[in-house]
N, C-alpha and C positions, 0 to 999 in steps of 0.2 A: 217352204224355205228351210234349209238345213241349218242346225245350230253349229255345225262344224264344216268348214270349207273343204272341198275335195280338190285334189291335185292330179287327177287322172283324166281330165277333160281335154278337148282339143286346144283350148286356149290357155293351158297351163304348161310350162316347160316340164318335160318328163325327166325324172331322175335316171341317170345311167346306172348300170350295174356297178360300175366303178365307184360312183358316188355313194351308192348304198353300202358297198363294202367298206368304204372309208368311215361311214357313220357307225357301222357295226364295230369296226376296229377302235374307234374313239370311245364308244360306249363300254366295250369290254376292257379297254385300258383304264377307264374310270372305275370300273368294278375292281380291277386289280389294285388300283391305288387305294380304294376305300376299304377293301376287305382285310380283316385281320386273320382270316382263316386260310391256312396253307392250301387246302384242297381248292377253295374258291379262287385263290390266286393262280393256281396251276390251270384250272379250267378257264379262267378269264383270259389267259394267254392263248388258249386253244380256240375259243369260241369265236365265231362270227366273221373271221377275216377272209375265209374262202370256204367253199362247199366241203372240201376234203377235211379241213380242220373241224368244221362244224359236225360232220358225220362221225368223226373219230370221238369227239367230245360226247356226242349223244350215246354212242355205243359203250364207251368206257365210263363216262361220268355219271350218268343217271343211275345205273344199277348200283354203283358204289354209294351214291347219295341215298338211295332207298335203303341200303344196308345200314348206313349211319342213322337214318331216321328210325328204322326198325329197332336198332339197338337203343336209341334214345327213348323210344316208346316203352320198351321192356324195362329199361332202367327206371323210368318215371313211375311205372306201376309199383315197383318195389319201394321207391322213395318219392313220396308225393309232396315233399317240401317245395314251396314256390320257388320259381327261378329267381335268382338274384338280379334285380333290375340294374341296368347300367347307371353309372353316375350321372350321365347327362343324356337327354333325348331331345333332338338328334345327338349322335355320339360326339360330333365335332362342334356342338354349340357351347358357348360359355356366356354367362350374363355379362352384358356390356361389350359383347363382341362387335356390335354394330356401332360405329361412330356416327351418331345421328346428325347433330349440327354443332357448330362452334357457338356455344351459348354466349360467348362474349359479343357475338354479332347480333344477338337478339335484343331488341329494345327493352328498356327497363319495365315497360308495362305491356300487358296483353294487347294485341292489335285491336283497334276499335271495331273491327268487323266481327269480333268474337265476344260473346258474353259468357263468362265462366261462372258456373254455379257449383258451390261446394256442398256435398252431401255428407251427412253423418248417419251411417247405417247402423250405428250401435244403439240408437234410440229405439224404444219399443214400437212406436207406430210410424208409418210412413205418410199418413194422411195429411198432416199439417205441412210437412215438407213438400209434398207434391202440390198442394194448393199454393204454397209460396212460389214454387218453381213455375207453375202455370201463370201466376200473376207476373212473374219476371218476363216470361215469354210474351205475354200480351202487351207489355209496355216497352219492350226492348226495341231499339232501332238497329241492333246488330244483325248481321246476316246469318251468323252461325252461333249455335249453343255448344259449349263444351262442358260436359258433366265430369266432375272430379270428386275424389274422396277428400274429406276435410283435412286428412293427414298429409296430403301431397304438398310439396313446397312450391313456392312461387316460380323458381327456376324450372322445375319440372313442368309446371303448367305452361309457361311461356315456350319452353322447348317443344312440347307436344303440339301446342297451337301452331307454332311456326312450321313444324314438319308437316302437319296435316294440311295447312293452308297452301304449302308448296305444291301438294298433289291435287288439291281441289280443282274441279272443272266447273264451268258455268252451268252444266246440266246436272250436276251431282246433288242428291238430296241428303245422303249420308256419306261421310268419308271416315273410314275406320281402319284401325291398324292392329297388328298382333300385340299381345300383352304378356307380361312376365308370369302372371298367375300366382297362386299361393305356393307353388314349389319352384324355386329359382332354377332347378335342374331341368325342368320340363316346361318350357314356355308354351303358351297357347297360340299356336300358329293357325292361320285361317286361310280359307280358299278365296279365289278371286270372285267367284259367283256366290251369291246367297241363295242356296237352293230352297225353294218354298216348302218342301217336305222336311228338309233338315231343320229349318227354322221352327217348325212345329215341335221338333224333338228337343231342342235346346236353343238358347240364345247364342247363335253362332256369330253374331255381330259384336256384341259386348262393348267394351271400351278398350282404348280411348277412341272417341268418335266425335266428329263434328256433325251436328244435325241442323238442317235448315230451319231457321226460326219461322219463316213463312209457311213451310210445309207443316210444321208442328201446329201452327195456328189453324191451318186448314183442316187438320185432323181433329181439332178440338182439344189440343194439348194432351198431356199424359192423363191416364185414367187411374184414380186413386184406388179403385176396386181391385186392381191388379197387385196391390201391395208393393213389395220390394222388387217384383217382376215387372214394374211399370215400363221399363225400357223394352223388355221382350215384347210386351203387349203393343207398344208403339211400333216396333219393327214389323210385327205381324200385320198390323193395319196398313203400314206404309207399303209393305210388299204386295198386299192385296190391291192397293190402289195404283200399282205400277211405279212405285218409287225406285229411284236409281241409286244403287249402292256402289261405292268405289273403295276398293281395298288397297291399303298401303302395306307392302310386305316388309315391315320392319317392326321390331319389338320396341315400342315407345313407352315412356312413362305414363302415369295417370290411368293405368288399367283399373279393373275392379278391385276392391279391397278383399282380403281373405274371407271375411264374413259372407260376402256375396256368393261364395261357392259352398256354403253350408246348407244342407238340405232343409234344415229347420227354418232357415231364414227366408228362402225364396221358393221352395217347392210348392207350397199352397198357392202362392200368387201365380206361379208358372202354370199350374193346373187350370186356374181360373182363366188365365189369358188364352190358353189353347182351347178350352171349352167354349169361350166366347168366339174364337176364330171358327170353330165348328159351326156354331149357331149362325154366324154371318154367311157361311158357305152353304148352309142347308144340309150339313152332314149330321148323321146320327152315329154315335159310337161312345167309346169310353176313353178317359184320360186318367192315368195313374202316375204316382211318383216314379221317376227313373232311378237308375242305379248310382248315378253320380250327380252330386250337387243339385242344381236347379233344373236338371233335365226331366223330361216326362216320357212315358210310354203311351202311345196313342193307338187306338184301334178304331176302324170304321166298321159299322155293321155290314153284314153280307147283303148284297142286293137281293131284293125280292121281286118276282120269283127268282130262285137261285139259277144263275146262268148255267148252261151246259158247258162242260169242260172235257176235252179229250187229252189224255196223257199219252204222249207219243214217245215210244221207247225203241230206239234202234238197237239191233243185236246181230251178232253172227256167232252161232253156237253158244257156248258158255251158258247152258241151261241152268247151271247152279246159281249163277249171278241173277239170271232172269227170274227164277223162282223166288229167290231171296228178296229181290226188288218188289215183285208183285205181291208176295205174301205180306210184306210190311205195309203196302198201300191198302190191301184188302182188310187187314186186321186192325189198322190204326186210323185210317181216314174216317173222319166224322161227317164229311160232306157227301151228299147222296147223289147229286146229279153229275156224275162223271163216268167216263168210259176209258178204256185202255186200247191203244192201237199199237201193235207190235210190228216193227219194220224189219223184215228179214233180209239181211244182206248175204245171201248165198250160204246159209247154214248147211252143213253136211252131216253133223253128228246125229246118229240115230236117236239118241235120247232127246235131243232138241227137236227133231222132226216129230217125234211122238208127242212132245209137249204141245207143239203147234197144232197137231191134229186133234187134240182133246181140249184145248183151252176154249173158254167161252168168249174170248176176246178176238177181235179182228186181227188177222195177220196179213200184212201187205207185202208182197214180194218186191224186193228192191235189188235186182241182180246187177252184177258188174263190179269193177274195181271199187275199193272203198272210197266214197266221196260223201262225207258226213253231211255237207250242205245239200247235195242232191237227194240223199235218203230222207232227210227231214222235210225238205220241200215236197217230196212225193207223199209223205205221210200227211202233211197239212192239206194237200190236194184231195186226200181221201177222207177228210174230216168235214162234218157239217156243224160242228160245235161252235158256240160263240167265242170260246177261249180255248187256246191250246197251251199245253205245258210240254216243253222238250225235257226229257229226263234220261240221264244215262242209266244203262242197265246195271252199272256197278255202284248204284246208290242205294241206301237203305233209309227209309223215312223214319224220323224220330218224333215229329210234331203232329199230333192227330188233327188239329184244325188248320193244317197248312194251306189247304185250298181256300178256306174261308178268309184267312189273312191275306193271301195273295190276290184273290179275285176282287176283294173289297177295294184294294188300292189300284189294281189293273183297270177297274171300271171307272176310275176318275178320268175326266176329260183331258187333264194335263199330264197323264201318265201313258207311256208307250210299253215299256217292258219292266217286269218285276223279277227280282232275283232273291236268293236265299243264302243262308249260311251253311257251309259244308265243313265237316270235320273229317280228317283222314281216319283210316282204320285203327290208328293208335290213340285217337281222341284229341289230336292236335288241330288247331285251326288250319284249314286248307284253302278256304275262300271266304273272305268277308268283304267282297266287292273287288272289282278290278280297277286299279289306278294306272294312269298312263303318264308316268313321270320318271324317265322320259319315254319308257317302253311299257306296253301292257303287262302288268304283273299282278298276281293275287295279293291282296292285303291279308296278312296273317298276324294276329296278336300273339301267337306263340313264337314268332321268329322275327320277321322284318319290322313289325310294329309291336315292340316288346312290352306293352302294357295296355290295359283296357282304360278307356276314358270316355267322355261324353261323345266324342266324334266316332270312335270305333264301334260302340254299341248302339248307335242311333239308327233309327229308320231314317234313311237319308238319300238324297239325290247323288248319283254316281255317274261316271262316264260309261261304265259297262258292268255287266254281270256275266258269269260263266253260262254257257249253253248246257252245262250239266243239269241245270234246273232253271228254266226261264218260263215265265208266263206272259202271254201277249194275246190281245184280241185278234182273232183269226182274220177279220177283214183288214186290220192294219197290216198284218203280216203279208197278206196278198197284195195290198196296195204298194208295199215296198218291193215287191218282186221276190219276196222270201230271202233266204240266205244266198249269198253270191257263190255260185257253184264253181267259180274259178278258184275260190279258196277251199280246196277240197277237204283238208283235214283240220287246219288250225286257223285262228283269227276270224273265222266266219261268224262266231258268236259276238265278238267284240265289234266287228264291222257292222252287223245289223243293229247293234245297240246305238252306234254312232249315227247310222242312217235313219234310225227311228226318231231321233230327237229333232223333229220338225214341228213348226207351228206351235212352239212353246211347250212341246211334250218333254217329259223327263223319264229317265230310267231310275228306278227306285230299288234300293237294297233293303230287305226286311230281315233283321237279325233274329226275330222271334220264330222264324221257320228254319228248322235245322234238319240236316240229313247227314248220314255218314257216307263218305265217298271212298271207295276202295280204288285209290288212284292208279290209273293206267292198267287196271286188271283186265279190261275187256279187249282193248286194241293195242296194248303194249305202248311203245314209245314212238309211234308215227308222228313225225313233226317236220314236214318238208320245209326246207329253207325257201323254196319258191313262193309258198303261201305267205311267209313272213315278209319277204321282200316286196311282194305285190301290195301287201297291207301298208308297209312303210311308204311306198311310193304314193299310194292313194291318199293317205292322210298326212303326209309330210312328217312322219315320226322321226324323232331326233332333230327335227328342224323347227318349224313354226308351231307345231301342235302343242297346245297347252290344255291340261286337264283342269277344267274350271272348278271342279268340286273337290280337289285335293289341295292341301295347303301349298301355297305358291313357294314358300321357302324350303319345302322338303323335296328331295330327290331320292329315289329308291335305286340303289346300285347293288344288284344281287340281293343279299340278305341284310344289307346295311342301309339304314335311313340316315341321310346326310342333310346338314343344313347348308343352304346356299344364300349368300348375302346378295340380295337383289336391290338393296337400297343404295342410291348414289347421292 
């Protein structure tokens, strides 16, 4: 059973080309409205409304954009001062932007269905407070627990309880919302789904939240050994037991206090919580402090014996790129049980043919017009390895233990595809997962997500990762029918990621694996509109499709991340 519904079956109405053009036009009009960049506004008017305009924009716009990025890269080498952050993120967000409820309509006391417990996290120890909290849970007749900081006001507590209760369903175990966070210019916006691997990296649920009192009792209450990360520990245990989380896309009062985001306050407890989660799951690995607040970095030990991995690299000529790519793999990779399969799509250059004749790696002929999906599928069919990695020939490996990191996660039963972090040739972020909000785009902390935080640097569940570097179990690839060869050039990687998320499987982005990607060096700017339109029709992009792992209140319009008010 797929995690994402498809709209290209016989029993679903087919989008017409006119419908798709209207969606493109609306999307690019939104980019035009949101963009403060003159070039983007001009291109926004040109793109997507019909094939001619699209082709003109691709021919004229992309080379110009590459020149601009190249100039930016050269300039940053000379001046490495950090980029000045925007005043607000998202750019159109302001504190108090959302009118939550008319507090005059809220009763003077918290609803009887909610027990409110005030925490003082400035005290040295959490043990006594957690013991008192568990005693409150055990004797309470309330349905929900609302944890708040002792500094919050009564009106904030009543407003939050009222808003969360409005959204709560009969089957919910946790109802949680966005929060202001320690920086009022950067709210903590959360995704609709609580990804199990994201939750290992940091407490992506946080507060404000209503927690089912009955469910907490069944879990045995909060665990004092987790310290001030006791909520994170409870969420992990609840997720493992099949708990149901319901996100409210609104910035509500009663979020965590500033001290909760200090590494010295919660990091040790978060490490213990994740280590205990490892033990419950029978995993072996390491957990260390993360780069931001109470986040952690976690690694799973490589399976033993080490699985076989085939690295599949499509190419046509460009032996310079191929040599560079393979040299980096050979000189830096610390994993031993791997092989390389080169997929030759009608190379003609004598130097390339000489390389093929002398290399110790297999070269699989893939003749015919360029069809990336067909070429990769042919390569997989020539593999007997347990895992395969699709790798662009214009990438250069940076992380020696990349295969260890990726295969340890790809071997988990609930994981389908694993991706990595790509930097462009100028050192800027080029791919830090693919978000579909509303259209598939690469997340990049150097541009459209202009700061690093717990979310951006986490090992996390995502909608998709780029085919420039993907790892997947070969048997799973084959069971999915491989990449869709109707998507000849683009969107085939995103499509197989969406199709792979079946039976509870997840696509996971691993930021600790990094490669340099010489963007569009090998095949230029091939980007047929037919591929994109087929993808839009299949997944109802710009329509009902929602990325469950990207903050609900964010929408990415070109290079601009915008806030959208989803609260009514």
